[in-house]
N, C-alpha and C positions, 0 to 999 in steps of 0.2 A: 532614710538618707543617712549615710555614714557621718558620724560626728568625730572629728579629730580632737582628742583631749588637749593637745598642745595649742591648737588654734582656739579652742574654747577658752583656755586659760589666758591666752593673749588678749582676746576680746574682753574677758572679764576684767583684766588689769587695765586695759585701755578705758573701759567704761568707768572704773573707779577713779582713774586719774582725771578724766574729763569732769567727773562729778565733783571732785575737790575744787575745781575752778568754775563750777556752775555752768559747765559747757560753754564758757565764754572763750572764744578763740584768742582774743587779745590777752587775756590772763594766762592762757596756756602758753602762748608764744613768749610772753614775758618770763614765765617760769623756766622755759627751755633755754632762753638766752642767759638767764642768771646761772643756770646749771653749767652752761658752756664756759663760763668765766672761772668756775672752780672744778676742774676735772678731778674725778675720783681716783684715777690711776696715775702712778708715777711714771715718768720717763726714765728708763734704765739705759745707761750707756754701756752697751755690750763691747765697745772697743777695748775696755780694760781687760775683760776676760780673754779676748783674742790675743792681746799683747802678752798676758800672763801665760797663755798656752803656747805661744810661739817663742817665749823666752826660755827655751829648753836648755840653754848652755849656761845658766846661772850657776855659780859655784855652789857646791853642796859638800857638806862634811861627811865623810864615810871613814869610820875607824880612826878619827882624828886627823885625817888627811883631806885636803881640798881636792875635789875631783869635779870635772864637768859632767853633764848628764850622759854624754856618750860613753864616757868611761864607766859611769854607774850602770848603764844598760849592759855593757860588756861584762862587767863584774857580776851582775845579776844572772846573766845567761850562763856564766861559768859555774855559778853556785847550783843552778837548776840543772 
């Protein structure tokens, strides 16, 4: 029979986790509930990145003069 290495690894980790709590379902559930209270990942607010990307007309200094991004793009296209 075909043995998938990923599935085999998942079952090995599952068994090790259950063994830590003596295969007691109440202890396992208590541990999972405790873990849910302290998430490992951070919530990242992507709205800031979108606002930054859309704020294309902020003033920028080119050669000592203030220009908006549209003028910067036109100037760059003339140089290339």
